ROSE-4610 file (N, C-alpha, C; in Angstrom, 1 decimal, always signed):
// ROSE-4610
residu = [X/X/X/X/X/X/X/X/X/X/X/X/X/X/X/X/X/X/X/X/X/X/X/X/X/X/X/X/X/X/X/X/X/X/X/X/X/X/X/X/X/X/X/X/X/X/X/X/X/X/X/X/X/X/X/X/X/X/X/X/X/X/X/X/X/X/X/X/X/X/X/X/X/X/X/X/X/X/X/X/X/X/X/X/X/X/X/X/X/X/X/X/X/X/X/X/X/X/X/X/X/X/X/X/X/X/X/X/X/X/X/X/X/X/X/X/X/X/X/X/X/X/X/X/X/X/X/X/X/X/X/X/X/X/X/X/X/X/X/X/X/X/X/X/X/X/X/X/X/X/X/X/X/X/X/X/X/X/X/X/X/X/X/X/X/X/X/X/X/X/X/X/X/X/X/X/X/X/X/X/X/X/X/X/X/X/X/X/X/X/X/X/X/X/X/X/X/X/X/X/X/X/X/X/X/X/X/X/X/X/X/X/X/X/X/X/X/X/X/X/X/X/X/X/X/X/X/X/X/X/X/X/X/X/X/X/X/X/X/X/X/X/X/X/X/X/X/X/X/X/X/X/X/X/X/X/X/X/X/X/X/X/X/X/X/X/X/X/X/X/X/X/X/X/X/X/X/X/X/X/X/X/X/X/X/X/X/X/X/X/X/X/X/X/X/X/X/X/X/X/X/X/X/X/X/X/X/X/X/X/X/X/X/X/X/X/X/X/X/X/X/X/X/X/X/X/X/X/X/X/X/X/X/X/X/X/X/X/X/X/X/X/X/X/X/X/X/X/X/X/X/X/X/X/X/X/X/X/X/X/X/X/X/X/X/X/X/X/X/X/X/X/X/X/X/X/X/X/X/X/X/X/X/X/X/X/X/X/X/X/X/X/X/X/X/X/X/X/X/X/X/X/X/X/X/X/X/X/X/X/X/X/X/X/X/X/X/X/X/X/X/X/X/X/X/X/X/X/X/X/X/X/X/X/X/X/X/X/X/X/X/X/X/X/X/X/X/X/X/X/X/X/X/X/X/X/X/X/X/X/X/X/X/X/X/X/X/X/X/X/X/X/X/X/X/X/X/X/X/X/X/X/X/X/X/X/X/X/X/X/X/X/X/X/X/X/X/X/X/X/X/X/X/X/X/X/X/X/X/X/X/X/X/X/X/X/X/X/X/X/X/X/X/X/X/X/X/X/X/X/X/X/X/X/X/X/X/X/X/X/X/X/X/X/X/X/X/X/X/X/X/X/X/X/X/X/X/X/X/X/X/X/X/X/X/X/X]
num = [1/1/1/2/2/2/3/3/3/4/4/4/5/5/5/6/6/6/7/7/7/8/8/8/9/9/9/10/10/10/11/11/11/12/12/12/13/13/13/14/14/14/15/15/15/16/16/16/17/17/17/18/18/18/19/19/19/20/20/20/21/21/21/22/22/22/23/23/23/24/24/24/25/25/25/26/26/26/27/27/27/28/28/28/29/29/29/30/30/30/31/31/31/32/32/32/33/33/33/34/34/34/35/35/35/36/36/36/37/37/37/38/38/38/39/39/39/40/40/40/41/41/41/42/42/42/43/43/43/44/44/44/45/45/45/46/46/46/47/47/47/48/48/48/49/49/49/50/50/50/51/51/51/52/52/52/53/53/53/54/54/54/55/55/55/56/56/56/57/57/57/58/58/58/59/59/59/60/60/60/61/61/61/62/62/62/63/63/63/64/64/64/65/65/65/66/66/66/67/67/67/68/68/68/69/69/69/70/70/70/71/71/71/72/72/72/73/73/73/74/74/74/75/75/75/76/76/76/77/77/77/78/78/78/79/79/79/80/80/80/81/81/81/82/82/82/83/83/83/84/84/84/85/85/85/86/86/86/87/87/87/88/88/88/89/89/89/90/90/90/91/91/91/92/92/92/93/93/93/94/94/94/95/95/95/96/96/96/97/97/97/98/98/98/99/99/99/100/100/100/101/101/101/102/102/102/103/103/103/104/104/104/105/105/105/106/106/106/107/107/107/108/108/108/109/109/109/110/110/110/111/111/111/112/112/112/113/113/113/114/114/114/115/115/115/116/116/116/117/117/117/118/118/118/119/119/119/120/120/120/121/121/121/122/122/122/123/123/123/124/124/124/125/125/125/126/126/126/127/127/127/128/128/128/129/129/129/130/130/130/131/131/131/132/132/132/133/133/133/134/134/134/135/135/135/136/136/136/137/137/137/138/138/138/139/139/139/140/140/140/141/141/141/142/142/142/143/143/143/144/144/144/145/145/145/146/146/146/147/147/147/148/148/148/149/149/149/150/150/150/151/151/151/152/152/152/153/153/153/154/154/154/155/155/155/156/156/156/157/157/157/158/158/158/159/159/159/160/160/160/161/161/161/162/162/162/163/163/163/164/164/164/165/165/165/166/166/166/167/167/167/168/168/168/169/169/169/170/170/170/171/171/171/172/172/172/173/173/173/174/174/174/175/175/175/176/176/176/177/177/177/178/178/178/179/179/179/180/180/180/181/181/181/182/182/182/183/183/183/184/184/184/185/185/185/186/186/186/187/187/187/188/188/188/189/189/189]
x = [-73.1/-72.3/-72.9/-73.1/-73.7/-72.6/-73.1/-72.2/-72.5/-71.4/-71.6/-71.6/-72.7/-72.7/-73.4/-73.0/-73.7/-75.0/-75.9/-77.1/-76.8/-75.8/-75.4/-74.9/-74.1/-73.6/-74.8/-75.7/-76.8/-77.7/-78.0/-78.9/-78.2/-77.0/-76.3/-76.0/-75.7/-75.6/-76.8/-78.0/-79.3/-79.5/-79.2/-79.4/-78.6/-77.3/-76.4/-77.0/-77.5/-78.0/-79.2/-80.1/-81.3/-80.9/-80.0/-79.6/-79.0/-78.1/-77.5/-78.6/-79.6/-80.7/-81.4/-81.7/-82.4/-81.6/-80.4/-79.5/-79.2/-79.1/-78.8/-80.0/-81.2/-82.4/-82.5/-81.8/-81.8/-80.8/-79.9/-78.9/-79.6/-79.1/-79.7/-81.0/-81.4/-82.7/-82.6/-83.6/-83.6/-84.5/-84.3/-85.0/-86.5/-86.9/-88.3/-88.9/-88.2/-88.7/-88.8/-87.8/-87.8/-89.0/-89.5/-90.6/-91.9/-91.9/-93.1/-94.2/-95.4/-96.6/-97.5/-97.5/-98.2/-99.7/-100.2/-101.6/-101.9/-103.2/-103.6/-103.4/-103.0/-102.9/-101.7/-100.7/-99.5/-98.9/-98.3/-97.5/-96.1/-95.5/-94.3/-93.5/-92.4/-91.7/-92.1/-92.2/-92.6/-91.7/-91.6/-90.8/-91.8/-91.5/-92.4/-91.5/-91.8/-91.0/-89.5/-89.2/-87.8/-87.1/-87.8/-87.2/-88.0/-87.3/-88.0/-88.3/-89.6/-90.0/-91.2/-91.4/-92.5/-93.6/-94.7/-95.8/-96.5/-97.2/-98.1/-99.1/-99.4/-100.3/-101.4/-102.5/-103.5/-103.3/-103.4/-103.3/-104.4/-104.1/-105.1/-106.2/-107.3/-108.4/-108.1/-109.0/-108.8/-108.9/-109.5/-109.7/-108.5/-107.5/-106.3/-105.2/-104.0/-102.8/-102.4/-101.7/-101.3/-100.3/-100.5/-99.5/-98.5/-97.2/-96.1/-95.3/-94.4/-93.4/-92.1/-91.2/-89.9/-89.2/-89.4/-88.8/-89.3/-90.6/-91.1/-90.6/-90.5/-90.0/-88.5/-87.7/-86.3/-86.2/-87.0/-87.1/-87.4/-88.4/-88.8/-87.7/-87.1/-86.0/-84.9/-84.4/-83.2/-83.4/-84.3/-84.5/-85.4/-86.6/-87.6/-87.2/-86.4/-86.0/-84.5/-83.6/-82.2/-81.6/-81.7/-81.1/-81.7/-83.0/-83.7/-83.4/-83.2/-83.0/-81.5/-80.7/-79.3/-79.2/-80.3/-80.2/-79.7/-78.9/-78.3/-77.0/-76.7/-75.5/-74.5/-75.0/-74.1/-74.8/-74.1/-74.7/-75.6/-76.5/-77.5/-76.6/-76.8/-75.9/-76.3/-77.5/-78.0/-77.9/-77.9/-77.9/-79.3/-80.3/-81.7/-82.3/-83.4/-84.0/-85.5/-86.2/-87.6/-88.2/-89.0/-89.7/-88.9/-87.7/-86.9/-86.4/-86.3/-85.7/-85.1/-84.8/-84.1/-85.1/-85.1/-85.8/-85.0/-83.7/-82.8/-82.4/-82.6/-82.4/-81.0/-80.0/-78.6/-78.3/-78.8/-78.6/-79.4/-80.6/-81.3/-80.6/-80.1/-79.4/-78.1/-77.4/-76.2/-76.6/-77.7/-78.1/-78.6/-79.3/-79.7/-78.5/-77.5/-76.2/-75.6/-75.6/-75.0/-75.8/-77.1/-77.9/-77.7/-77.6/-77.3/-76.0/-75.0/-73.6/-73.5/-74.2/-74.2/-74.8/-76.0/-76.7/-76.0/-75.5/-74.9/-73.6/-72.8/-71.6/-71.8/-72.8/-73.2/-73.6/-74.4/-74.8/-73.7/-72.8/-71.6/-70.7/-70.7/-69.9/-70.5/-71.8/-72.5/-71.9/-71.6/-71.2/-72.3/-72.0/-73.1/-73.7/-72.9/-73.5/-74.3/-73.9/-74.6/-75.9/-76.1/-77.3/-78.4/-78.0/-79.0/-79.1/-78.5/-78.6/-80.0/-80.7/-81.9/-81.7/-82.7/-82.6/-82.5/-83.1/-83.0/-84.2/-84.2/-85.3/-85.8/-84.9/-85.3/-86.2/-86.4/-87.2/-88.6/-89.0/-90.3/-90.8/-91.9/-92.5/-91.6/-90.6/-89.6/-88.3/-88.2/-87.0/-86.4/-87.2/-86.6/-86.3/-86.7/-86.4/-84.9/-84.4/-82.9/-82.7/-81.5/-81.1/-81.4/-81.3/-81.6/-83.0/-84.0/-85.4/-85.5/-84.7/-84.8/-84.1/-83.1/-82.5/-83.5/-84.3/-85.3/-86.3/-86.8/-87.7/-87.2/-85.9/-85.3/-85.2/-84.8/-84.7/-86.1/-87.2/-88.5/-88.8/-88.5/-88.8/-88.0/-86.7/-85.9/-86.4/-86.7/-87.1/-88.5/-89.4/-90.7/-90.7/-90.1/-90.1/-89.1/-88.1/-87.2/-87.9/-88.7/-89.5/-90.5/-91.1/-92.0/-91.2/-90.0/-89.2/-89.0/-88.6/-88.4/-89.7/-90.8/-92.1/-92.4/-92.2/-92.4/-91.5/-90.3/-89.4/-89.9/-90.4/-90.9/-92.2/-93.0/-94.3/-93.9/-93.0/-92.5/-92.0/-91.2/-90.5/-91.6/-92.7/-93.6/-94.9/-94.8/-96.0/-96.3/-97.5/-97.9/-97.7/-97.1/-97.0/-98.4/-98.6/-99.9/-100.1/-101.3/-101.7/-102.2/-101.9/-102.5/-104.0/-104.7/-106.2/-106.6/-107.5/-107.9/-108.6/-108.3/-108.9/-110.0/-111.2/-112.3/-112.3/-112.8/-112.8/-113.4/-114.6/-115.3/-114.5/-113.6/-112.8/-111.7/-111.4/-110.4/-110.8/-112.0/-112.3/-113.6]
y = [+44.8/+44.3/+44.5/+43.4/+43.5/+43.8/+44.7/+45.0/+44.0/+43.4/+42.4/+43.1/+43.0/+43.5/+42.5/+42.3/+41.4/+42.0/+41.2/+41.7/+42.4/+42.0/+42.6/+44.1/+44.2/+45.6/+46.5/+45.9/+46.7/+47.1/+46.2/+46.5/+47.5/+47.3/+48.2/+49.5/+49.6/+50.8/+51.7/+51.0/+51.7/+52.2/+51.3/+51.6/+52.8/+52.8/+54.0/+55.3/+55.2/+56.4/+56.9/+56.1/+56.5/+57.0/+56.4/+56.9/+58.3/+58.5/+59.8/+60.9/+60.6/+61.6/+61.9/+60.8/+61.0/+61.8/+61.4/+62.0/+63.4/+63.7/+65.1/+66.0/+65.4/+66.2/+66.5/+65.7/+65.9/+67.0/+67.4/+68.4/+69.7/+70.2/+71.5/+71.3/+70.1/+69.9/+70.5/+71.3/+72.0/+71.2/+71.6/+71.0/+71.2/+72.4/+72.8/+71.9/+71.8/+70.9/+69.5/+69.0/+67.6/+67.2/+68.1/+67.8/+68.4/+69.1/+69.8/+68.9/+69.2/+68.4/+69.1/+68.6/+69.3/+69.1/+68.2/+67.9/+67.4/+67.6/+67.0/+65.5/+64.9/+63.5/+62.9/+63.7/+63.1/+62.0/+61.0/+60.1/+60.8/+60.7/+61.4/+60.7/+61.3/+60.8/+61.7/+61.1/+61.9/+61.4/+62.4/+62.1/+61.4/+60.1/+59.3/+58.8/+59.2/+58.8/+59.0/+60.2/+60.5/+59.9/+59.1/+58.5/+58.9/+59.3/+59.6/+58.3/+58.2/+57.0/+57.3/+56.3/+56.3/+55.6/+56.4/+55.7/+54.7/+53.8/+52.8/+53.6/+53.1/+53.8/+52.9/+53.5/+52.8/+52.9/+51.8/+51.9/+52.8/+53.6/+54.5/+53.7/+54.4/+53.7/+53.6/+52.9/+52.8/+54.0/+55.1/+56.3/+57.2/+57.0/+57.9/+57.3/+57.5/+57.1/+58.0/+57.6/+58.5/+59.6/+60.7/+61.8/+61.7/+61.9/+61.8/+63.0/+63.0/+64.0/+63.5/+64.3/+63.9/+63.0/+63.3/+62.5/+61.1/+60.9/+59.5/+58.8/+59.5/+58.9/+58.5/+59.3/+58.9/+57.7/+57.7/+56.4/+55.2/+55.4/+54.2/+53.8/+54.8/+54.4/+53.8/+54.4/+54.0/+52.7/+52.7/+51.7/+50.5/+50.9/+50.0/+49.2/+49.9/+49.3/+49.0/+49.9/+49.6/+48.7/+49.2/+48.5/+47.1/+47.0/+45.7/+44.8/+45.3/+44.5/+43.9/+44.5/+44.0/+42.8/+42.4/+41.3/+40.1/+39.3/+38.2/+38.5/+39.7/+40.1/+40.8/+41.6/+42.4/+42.7/+43.3/+43.6/+44.8/+45.0/+46.1/+47.4/+48.3/+49.5/+50.7/+50.7/+51.9/+51.7/+52.9/+52.9/+52.8/+52.9/+52.8/+51.5/+51.0/+49.8/+50.0/+49.2/+49.1/+50.5/+51.0/+52.2/+53.4/+53.2/+54.4/+55.1/+56.4/+57.2/+58.5/+59.5/+60.7/+61.9/+62.7/+64.0/+65.1/+64.8/+65.8/+65.5/+66.4/+66.2/+65.7/+66.3/+65.9/+64.4/+64.1/+62.7/+61.7/+62.1/+61.3/+61.1/+62.1/+62.0/+61.2/+61.3/+60.5/+59.0/+58.8/+57.4/+56.8/+57.6/+57.2/+56.9/+57.7/+57.4/+56.1/+55.8/+54.6/+53.4/+53.5/+52.4/+52.1/+53.2/+53.0/+52.3/+52.8/+52.3/+50.8/+50.4/+49.0/+48.1/+48.6/+47.7/+47.7/+48.8/+48.8/+48.0/+48.2/+47.4/+45.9/+45.5/+44.1/+43.6/+44.3/+43.9/+43.8/+44.7/+44.7/+43.5/+43.0/+41.8/+40.6/+40.6/+39.4/+38.9/+39.9/+39.5/+39.0/+38.6/+38.1/+36.8/+35.8/+34.6/+34.8/+35.6/+35.9/+36.6/+37.4/+38.0/+36.9/+35.8/+34.7/+33.7/+33.9/+33.1/+33.4/+32.4/+32.6/+33.5/+34.3/+35.1/+34.3/+33.2/+32.3/+32.3/+31.4/+31.1/+32.3/+33.3/+34.4/+35.4/+35.1/+36.0/+35.4/+34.4/+33.8/+33.5/+34.0/+33.6/+34.0/+34.8/+35.3/+34.5/+33.5/+32.7/+32.2/+31.8/+31.2/+32.3/+33.5/+34.6/+34.9/+35.3/+35.7/+37.1/+37.4/+38.7/+39.7/+39.4/+40.3/+40.8/+40.0/+40.4/+41.4/+41.2/+42.2/+43.5/+43.5/+44.7/+45.5/+44.8/+45.5/+46.1/+45.3/+45.9/+47.1/+47.0/+48.1/+49.4/+49.1/+50.2/+50.9/+50.1/+50.7/+51.5/+51.0/+51.7/+53.0/+53.0/+54.2/+55.2/+54.8/+55.8/+56.3/+55.5/+55.9/+56.9/+56.5/+57.3/+58.5/+58.3/+59.5/+60.5/+60.1/+61.1/+61.8/+61.1/+61.8/+62.8/+62.4/+63.4/+64.7/+64.5/+65.6/+66.4/+65.8/+66.5/+67.3/+66.7/+67.4/+68.6/+68.5/+69.7/+70.7/+70.4/+71.3/+72.0/+71.2/+71.8/+72.8/+72.4/+73.2/+74.6/+74.5/+75.7/+76.6/+76.1/+76.9/+77.2/+77.1/+77.4/+78.9/+79.2/+80.6/+81.1/+82.3/+82.8/+83.1/+82.8/+83.1/+84.6/+84.9/+86.4/+86.7/+87.9/+88.4/+88.5/+88.3/+88.4/+89.8/+90.0/+91.3/+92.0/+93.2/+94.0/+94.8/+94.7/+95.4/+96.8/+97.8/+99.2/+99.3/+98.6/+98.8/+98.2/+97.2/+96.6/+97.6/+98.6/+99.6/+100.6/+100.6/+101.5/+102.2]
z = [-44.1/-43.1/-41.7/-41.0/-39.7/-38.6/-37.7/-36.6/-35.5/-35.0/-33.9/-32.6/-31.8/-30.5/-29.6/-28.4/-27.6/-27.0/-26.6/-26.0/-24.7/-24.0/-22.8/-23.1/-24.1/-24.5/-24.9/-25.7/-26.1/-25.0/-24.1/-22.9/-22.0/-21.7/-20.7/-21.4/-22.7/-23.3/-23.3/-23.5/-23.4/-22.0/-21.0/-19.6/-19.2/-19.6/-19.3/-19.9/-21.2/-21.8/-21.1/-20.7/-20.0/-18.6/-17.9/-16.6/-16.7/-17.7/-17.9/-18.1/-18.9/-19.1/-17.8/-17.0/-15.8/-14.8/-14.6/-13.6/-14.0/-15.3/-15.7/-15.4/-15.5/-15.1/-13.6/-12.8/-11.4/-10.9/-11.8/-11.4/-11.0/-9.9/-9.4/-8.6/-8.4/-7.7/-6.3/-6.0/-4.7/-3.7/-2.4/-1.3/-1.5/-1.9/-2.1/-3.2/-4.3/-5.4/-5.0/-4.3/-3.8/-3.0/-2.1/-1.3/-1.8/-2.9/-3.4/-3.7/-3.2/-3.4/-4.4/-5.6/-6.7/-6.6/-5.8/-5.6/-4.2/-3.8/-2.5/-2.5/-1.4/-1.3/-1.9/-2.3/-2.9/-2.0/-2.7/-2.1/-1.9/-0.7/-0.5/+0.6/+1.1/+2.3/+3.4/+4.6/+5.8/+7.0/+7.9/+9.1/+10.1/+10.4/+11.2/+12.4/+13.6/+14.8/+14.6/+14.0/+13.9/+12.7/+11.8/+10.7/+9.4/+8.4/+7.1/+6.5/+6.0/+5.4/+4.4/+3.5/+2.7/+3.4/+3.8/+4.5/+3.7/+4.4/+3.7/+2.8/+1.7/+0.8/+0.2/-0.1/-0.7/-2.2/-2.9/-4.4/-4.9/-5.9/-6.4/-7.1/-7.3/-7.9/-9.4/-10.2/-11.6/-12.4/-11.8/-12.5/-12.6/-11.7/-11.8/-11.0/-11.6/-10.9/-9.8/-8.8/-7.7/-8.2/-7.6/-7.9/-6.7/-7.1/-6.1/-6.1/-5.0/-5.0/-5.6/-5.9/-6.4/-5.4/-4.1/-3.1/-3.2/-3.4/-3.5/-4.7/-5.8/-7.1/-6.9/-6.3/-6.1/-5.1/-4.1/-3.3/-4.1/-5.0/-5.8/-6.7/-7.4/-8.3/-7.6/-6.6/-5.9/-5.0/-4.2/-3.2/-3.7/-4.1/-4.5/-5.8/-6.7/-8.0/-7.9/-8.1/-8.3/-7.2/-6.0/-4.9/-4.7/-4.8/-4.6/-5.8/-7.0/-8.2/-8.1/-7.3/-7.2/-6.3/-5.7/-4.7/-5.5/-4.8/-5.5/-6.2/-6.5/-7.2/-6.4/-5.4/-4.6/-3.2/-2.3/-1.0/-1.2/-0.2/-0.2/-0.2/-1.2/-1.3/-0.5/+0.1/+0.8/+2.3/+3.0/+4.4/+5.0/+4.2/+4.6/+3.9/+4.5/+3.9/+3.9/+3.1/+3.0/+2.7/+3.6/+3.4/+3.9/+4.5/+4.9/+3.7/+3.9/+2.8/+3.4/+2.6/+3.0/+2.9/+3.9/+3.8/+3.2/+3.1/+2.5/+1.0/+0.1/-1.3/-1.6/-1.0/-1.3/-0.9/+0.3/+0.7/-0.2/-0.6/-1.5/-2.9/-3.4/-4.7/-4.6/-3.5/-3.2/-3.1/-2.4/-2.3/-3.6/-4.4/-5.7/-6.6/-6.5/-7.3/-6.8/-5.5/-4.9/-5.4/-5.4/-5.9/-7.4/-8.2/-9.6/-9.8/-9.1/-9.3/-8.9/-7.8/-7.4/-8.4/-8.8/-9.8/-11.1/-11.6/-12.9/-12.9/-11.8/-11.7/-11.7/-10.9/-10.8/-12.2/-12.9/-14.2/-15.2/-15.1/-16.0/-15.7/-14.5/-14.1/-14.6/-14.9/-15.4/-16.8/-17.7/-19.0/-19.8/-21.0/-21.9/-21.4/-21.0/-20.5/-19.2/-18.4/-17.1/-17.4/-18.4/-18.8/-19.0/-19.5/-19.8/-18.7/-17.5/-16.4/-15.7/-15.2/-14.5/-13.2/-12.9/-11.7/-10.4/-10.3/-9.2/-8.2/-7.3/-6.4/-5.6/-5.3/-4.5/-5.3/-6.6/-7.4/-7.6/-6.8/-6.9/-8.2/-8.7/-10.0/-11.2/-10.9/-12.0/-12.0/-11.1/-10.9/-12.2/-13.2/-14.4/-15.5/-15.2/-16.2/-16.1/-17.2/-17.2/-16.7/-16.3/-15.9/-16.9/-18.2/-19.3/-19.2/-18.8/-18.6/-17.5/-16.5/-15.4/-15.8/-16.6/-17.1/-18.0/-18.8/-19.6/-18.7/-17.7/-16.7/-16.0/-15.6/-14.9/-15.8/-17.0/-18.0/-18.1/-18.2/-18.2/-17.0/-15.8/-14.6/-14.5/-14.8/-14.7/-15.7/-17.0/-18.0/-17.6/-17.1/-16.8/-15.6/-14.5/-13.3/-13.4/-14.1/-14.4/-15.2/-16.1/-16.9/-16.0/-15.0/-14.1/-13.2/-12.8/-12.0/-12.9/-14.1/-15.0/-15.2/-15.4/-15.5/-14.2/-13.1/-11.8/-11.7/-12.1/-12.1/-13.1/-14.2/-15.2/-14.6/-14.0/-13.4/-12.3/-11.5/-10.3/-10.9/-11.9/-12.5/-13.1/-13.6/-14.3/-13.5/-12.2/-11.4/-11.5/-11.5/-11.5/-10.1/-9.9/-8.6/-8.0/-6.7/-6.1/-6.1/-6.6/-6.6/-5.2/-4.8/-3.6/-3.7/-2.7/-2.7/-3.0/-4.0/-4.3/-3.1/-3.0/-1.9/-2.5/-2.0/-2.4/-1.8/-2.5/-2.0/-0.6/-0.5/+0.8/+2.0/+1.7/+2.8/+3.3/+2.6/+3.0/+4.0/+4.3/+5.4/+5.4]
């Protein structure tokens, strides 16, 4: 006996599941973790002329992907992905645009939640038929792709970058404390 489920229900159910995992991993995120730079040259958010933003960045070379802060990843998930993917379905859900973001972890998490809610609500309103509607001219080379394709892409982005946030939290929690520099006997006097 086959269970009848719409593609919309299947996609949105998966999307909800992944989002819940990602958002749960962000519970208790501290300010120090949010801005922690695990390696030199991390992509992050910086205060530039009184505004927190993601600075322009050079794409990494083919030998290694860029290392980022959790702050950068949350900007990417919320603004670069969820909020921008909602275009054509709803109004921009964030108080910041483009490369602007938040230096404060609580503001960033609240904005990420708003972007998620706006995108998820808009997708839910599409229904099954709407999932197969083309994205439209504002989507350039993807104009003829259906909204279902964008949901699959968004699911990949959220799972991928959410896993990176989780890994950064794990690495932060398991840092070895810095040992004091050894004092040699002759340095004592």
